[in-house]
C-alpha positions as CSV (number, residue, x, y, z in Angstrom):
1,M,41.4,-11.7,69.4
2,Q,39.5,-14.3,66.6
3,I,41.5,-16.9,64.4
4,E,40.3,-14.5,61.3
5,D,43.0,-12.4,62.8
6,F,45.7,-14.8,61.8
7,E,46.7,-14.4,58.1
8,I,49.5,-17.2,57.0
9,K,52.0,-16.7,54.7
10,I,54.4,-20.3,53.4
11,K,57.9,-19.0,52.9
12,K,59.2,-21.9,51.9
13,F,58.9,-25.7,51.6
14,D,61.5,-28.1,51.7
15,R,60.7,-31.5,50.3
16,E,63.7,-33.6,51.3
17,K,62.9,-32.5,54.9
18,N,59.2,-32.5,54.8
19,V,59.0,-29.3,56.5
20,V,57.4,-25.8,55.8
21,Y,58.3,-22.7,56.6
22,V,55.7,-20.1,57.6
23,N,55.2,-16.3,59.0
24,L,52.1,-15.5,60.4
25,I,50.8,-11.8,60.1
26,I,48.1,-10.8,63.0
27,C,45.9,-8.1,62.3
28,G,47.4,-7.3,59.7
29,E,49.7,-5.2,61.7
30,L,52.7,-7.8,63.2
31,E,54.2,-10.4,61.3
32,T,56.3,-13.1,63.0
33,R,58.7,-15.1,61.4
34,G,60.1,-18.9,61.3
35,W,56.8,-20.6,62.1
36,V,58.1,-24.2,61.7
37,V,55.6,-27.5,59.9
38,R,57.3,-30.4,59.8
39,Y,55.7,-33.6,58.9
40,T,56.9,-36.3,60.9
41,T,55.8,-39.0,63.5
42,T,55.5,-38.8,67.0
43,K,55.7,-41.2,70.1
44,Y,51.7,-41.2,69.8
45,S,51.6,-41.3,66.3
46,T,54.4,-43.9,65.5
47,N,52.3,-45.5,62.8
48,S,51.6,-43.0,60.6
49,A,53.1,-39.2,59.9
50,V,51.6,-35.9,61.1
51,W,51.8,-32.4,60.6
52,I,53.5,-30.5,63.7
53,V,53.4,-26.5,64.2
54,N,56.2,-25.3,65.7
55,P,56.8,-21.4,66.8
56,P,59.4,-19.7,66.0
57,S,62.3,-20.6,68.8
58,A,65.3,-19.9,70.4
59,K,68.1,-22.1,72.2
60,G,68.9,-20.7,76.3
61,R,72.2,-21.5,77.7
62,N,71.5,-25.1,78.5
63,K,70.5,-25.5,74.7
64,K,66.9,-26.4,76.2
65,T,65.1,-24.8,73.2
66,F,62.0,-22.2,74.0
67,W,59.4,-20.7,72.3
68,I,59.4,-17.2,71.4
69,V,56.0,-16.6,70.6
70,Y,53.5,-17.9,73.1
71,L,49.7,-17.8,72.7
72,K,47.9,-18.0,76.5
73,N,44.5,-19.1,75.2
74,P,45.0,-22.6,74.7
75,S,41.2,-23.1,72.3
76,L,42.7,-20.4,70.0
77,W,46.1,-22.2,69.8
78,N,44.6,-25.4,68.7
79,L,42.7,-23.4,66.0
80,L,45.9,-21.6,65.0
81,Q,47.4,-25.2,64.9
82,K,44.9,-26.2,62.4
83,K,44.4,-23.4,60.7
84,V,48.1,-23.4,59.7
85,I,47.9,-27.1,59.2
86,D,45.3,-27.3,56.3
87,E,46.7,-24.6,54.6
88,V,50.1,-25.9,54.3
89,K,48.4,-29.1,53.4
90,D,46.2,-27.2,50.5
91,Y,49.8,-25.7,49.5
92,T,52.0,-29.0,49.3
93,D,49.2,-31.1,47.8
94,L,49.1,-28.4,44.7
95,L,52.7,-28.7,44.3
């Protein structure tokens, strides 16, 4: 699987919460919905905000959140995050 196999579809931008909702289409056949891209600070970037990509997730019995979609290849996951963030930045800059 290559990074070119992923197509990004931006569904909604919530300006108040700085959140963008994204769907990913994989190989033109499989659509995964509910990706959340949030502009926020983290414990590693307390001085400036960054874009964070969260795949679709659900709450379990212990109210612990777990990802529904998981990429086993870490380098592909990093490339996908970068691609999604670049697409979201371009989209939000146009608005």
